C-alpha positions in Angstrom: -1.8 -22.1 27.7 -0.4 -18.9 30.1 1.2 -16.0 29.7 4.8 -16.3 31.5 6.4 -13.3 29.9 5.4 -10.2 28.2 8.1 -9.4 26.0 5.8 -6.0 24.3 2.4 -5.4 22.5 3.0 -8.0 19.8 5.2 -11.0 21.6 5.2 -12.9 24.2 6.7 -16.3 25.8 4.9 -19.3 27.4 5.3 -23.1 27.7 4.2 -25.9 26.2 2.7 -29.2 28.1 5.9 -29.8 28.4 7.4 -27.5 30.6 9.8 -26.1 27.6 10.0 -22.6 26.8 8.1 -21.3 23.6 7.8 -17.2 21.8 4.7 -16.3 20.7 3.7 -13.4 18.1 1.1 -11.6 17.3 -0.4 -7.8 16.2 -1.6 -7.0 19.5 -0.7 -10.5 21.7 0.5 -8.8 24.4 -1.0 -5.2 24.7 -2.5 -4.5 28.4 -1.6 -8.4 29.2 0.2 -9.6 32.4 1.6 -12.8 32.9 -0.2 -15.3 34.2 -3.6 -14.9 31.7 -4.5 -17.5 29.8 -2.8 -17.0 26.3 -5.1 -15.2 23.2 -4.9 -18.0 20.8 -7.1 -16.4 18.2 -4.4 -13.4 17.6 -1.2 -15.9 18.0 0.5 -16.0 14.2 3.3 -17.9 15.3 5.0 -19.9 17.6 8.6 -20.2 17.9 10.0 -23.3 19.6 14.1 -23.0 20.3 16.3 -26.0 20.6 16.3 -25.2 24.7 15.4 -22.8 26.9 18.5 -20.7 26.5 18.6 -19.7 23.0 14.8 -19.4 23.3 16.0 -16.2 25.8 18.3 -15.0 24.2 16.0 -15.1 21.4 13.4 -12.9 22.9 16.7 -10.8 24.1 17.1 -9.7 20.3 13.3 -9.5 19.3 12.1 -8.0 22.6 12.4 -4.2 20.8 12.0 -5.6 17.1 9.4 -3.7 15.3 7.3 -6.8 14.7 7.8 -6.3 10.8 10.5 -7.7 11.2 10.6 -10.9 12.7 7.6 -11.4 10.1 10.3 -10.7 7.5 12.3 -12.6 9.1 9.9 -16.1 9.5 8.2 -15.2 6.0 12.0 -15.7 4.7 12.9 -18.9 6.6 9.5 -19.9 4.9 11.1 -19.2 1.7 14.0 -21.0 2.0 12.7 -24.2 3.2 11.3 -24.2 -0.8 14.4 -24.4 -1.8 16.2 -26.3 0.7 15.7 -30.0 1.2 18.7 -29.7 3.7 17.4 -29.6 7.6 17.9 -25.9 9.2 19.3 -25.5 13.1 16.1 -23.8 14.8 18.6 -21.1 15.4 18.0 -19.5 11.9 15.0 -17.8 13.3 17.8 -16.2 16.0 20.2 -15.0 13.8 18.5 -13.9 11.5 16.0 -11.5 12.9 18.7 -10.3 14.4 20.7 -9.9 11.0 18.4 -8.5 9.0 17.5 -5.9 12.2 20.6 -4.9 12.2 21.0 -4.8 8.5 18.2 -2.9 8.4 19.3 0.2 11.0 22.3 0.3 8.9 20.0 0.6 6.1 18.6 4.3 7.6 21.8 5.2 9.5 22.8 4.9 5.4 26.2 2.4 6.8 27.2 -0.4 4.4 29.0 -3.4 4.9 30.1 -5.8 2.1 30.9 -8.6 2.2 34.3 -10.3 0.9 33.4 -13.6 1.0 30.6 -12.2 -1.7 32.2 -13.7 -4.6 32.6 -17.7 -2.9 28.6 -17.8 -1.2 27.6 -16.7 -4.7 29.6 -20.0 -6.4 29.7 -22.5 -3.8 26.1 -21.9 -2.1 24.1 -20.7 -4.6 20.5 -22.4 -3.8 21.2 -19.9 -0.3 22.0 -17.3 -2.6 19.3 -17.6 -4.4 17.5 -17.1 -0.3 19.2 -14.0 0.0 18.2 -12.5 -3.3 14.9 -13.3 -2.6 15.4 -11.9 0.6 16.2 -8.2 -0.9 13.4 -8.8 -2.9 10.9 -9.2 0.2 12.1 -6.4 2.2 11.9 -3.8 -0.1 8.3 -4.6 -1.2 7.5 -4.9 2.6 9.5 -1.9 3.6 9.9 -0.4 0.5 13.9 -0.8 0.9 16.6 -2.1 -1.0 19.2 -3.2 0.8 23.0 -3.7 -1.1 23.9 -7.1 -2.8 26.3 -7.3 -0.3 23.4 -8.6 1.9 22.1 -11.0 0.4 25.7 -13.2 0.7 25.1 -12.5 4.1 21.9 -13.9 4.7 23.5 -16.8 2.2 26.0 -17.1 5.0 23.2 -17.3 8.1 21.5 -20.1 6.5 24.9 -22.2 5.2 25.1 -22.1 9.1 22.2 -23.5 9.9 23.1 -26.5 7.2 26.1 -27.7 9.7 24.3 -26.7 12.5 26.7 -26.8 15.0 29.2 -24.7 13.8 29.2 -20.8 14.6 29.9 -17.7 11.8 33.8 -17.7 11.9 33.2 -21.4 10.9 31.3 -20.7 8.2 33.6 -18.2 6.1 36.6 -20.6 7.5 35.2 -23.1 5.6 33.9 -21.6 2.9 37.9 -20.4 2.3 38.8 -23.4 2.9 37.0 -24.6 -0.5 37.7 -21.9 -2.0 41.9 -22.3 -1.4 40.8 -26.5 -2.9 39.5 -26.0 -5.7 42.3 -23.7 -6.7 44.9 -26.4 -5.9 43.1 -28.0 -8.4 42.8 -24.9 -11.4 46.9 -24.8 -11.0 47.8 -28.5 -10.6 46.0 -29.1 -14.2 46.6 -25.1 -15.2 42.3 -26.1 -16.3 39.4 -23.7 -16.2 36.4 -25.9 -14.0 33.1 -25.6 -14.9 31.0 -24.0 -11.9 28.1 -24.5 -13.6 28.3 -28.4 -13.5 26.5 -31.2 -11.7 30.1 -32.8 -10.9 31.7 -29.3 -9.7 28.1 -28.7 -7.1 29.1 -32.8 -5.7 32.6 -31.7 -4.5 31.7 -28.6 -2.9 29.3 -29.8 -1.0 31.2 -33.3 -0.5 34.6 -30.2 0.2 32.4 -28.4 2.5 30.9 -31.3 4.7 34.8 -32.8 4.9 36.1 -29.3 6.5 32.9 -29.3 8.7 33.9 -32.1 10.2 37.8 -31.2 10.5 36.6 -27.8 12.6 34.1 -29.2 14.7 36.4 -32.0 15.5 33.0 -34.6 14.8 35.5 -37.3 13.7 36.4 -39.5 11.0 35.0 -43.0 10.5 37.2 -44.8 7.7 35.8 -48.7 6.3 39.5 -50.4 7.3 40.9 -52.5 5.2 37.8 -53.7 2.6 38.7 -50.5 1.0 42.7 -50.9 0.4 42.1 -52.3 -3.0 39.3 -49.8 -4.4 41.7 -47.3 -3.1 44.9 -49.0 -5.5 43.0 -49.4 -8.1 41.4 -46.0 -8.4 44.9 -44.4 -7.4 46.4 -45.8 -9.5 44.2 -45.7 -12.8 44.1 -42.0 -11.5 47.6 -41.1 -11.3 47.3 -37.7 -11.9 44.2 -36.6 -9.5 45.3 -38.7 -6.9 48.4 -36.8 -7.5 46.1 -33.4 -7.3 44.5 -35.2 -4.1 47.4 -35.4 -2.2 48.4 -31.5 -2.6 44.8 -31.0 -1.1 45.9 -33.2 1.5 49.3 -31.7 2.8 47.1 -28.5 2.7 45.1 -29.5 5.1 47.7 -31.0 7.2 49.2 -28.0 7.0 45.9 -25.5 7.4 44.4 -28.3 10.5 46.8 -31.0 11.4 44.8 -33.3 10.3 45.8 -35.7 8.1 43.7 -37.2 6.3 42.9 -40.9 5.1 43.7 -42.6 1.8 39.5 -43.3 1.7 39.0 -39.6 2.3 42.4 -39.7 -0.1 40.3 -42.8 -2.7 37.2 -40.0 -2.9 38.7 -36.3 -3.7 40.5 -38.3 -6.4 37.8 -39.1 -7.6 35.7 -35.9 -7.4 38.5 -34.0 -9.5 38.7 -36.6 -11.5 35.3 -36.6 -12.7 35.2 -32.7 -12.5 38.3 -32.3 -14.6 37.6 -34.6 -17.1 37.1 -34.0 -20.6 35.5 -36.3 -23.2 38.1 -36.1 -26.7 35.7 -34.8 -29.1 
């Protein structure tokens, strides 16, 4: 494996056997080295394989002047996340998270703390990702001796939510989170109840809304199964008439905000989810 470019004393780029660009990290890996020389593979700590050469170039620009300690922290945080999250993560997480953590540390040293206006919603809707955010703050404190504010845990969590959704950007992910909050508010106000945010049904409804709004924001499309579900739709909406009424209120909101009319099949799914999170067994 030959060196393509020396980014700094600790980071170089190379090519794999298919001509795809790699970024290699290791203490002293690039020190005194030149393009065209063989890579000292004994010093390689981490190999980054991005989804495209364009993304790899962007990653190189971000990390070229980044302390190796910050990049190591990023890789350790992502490694921890893989033990927590079962959903596949986009490789772009290495790009976005390393940039965010480096910038957050820089802001800390300049006493420029930033608040996250969606912290409450992020903590509520994405508990696993928020757990990763909190663990990230612990790791940063342990490795660098600095204590970032808890708002940063929410911001880090959003990078993982974004990586789970793959085709979104951060603005879309924030809009998805707001849509989930608005849909939950419709349910709460319709039934005039407080929802159990710790229940499994609540978590499942959040996941359903997340991927519903993701498909609408990204234009992924909507598959329906046609006439075979009409009988089931009629049965569900008759049996759970009030829940169906609430689902239609959500559909009106989606149409108003995103100019998309939800099909009957989606209204049926919403009705079932709403029934599960609002039903109280008689005592």
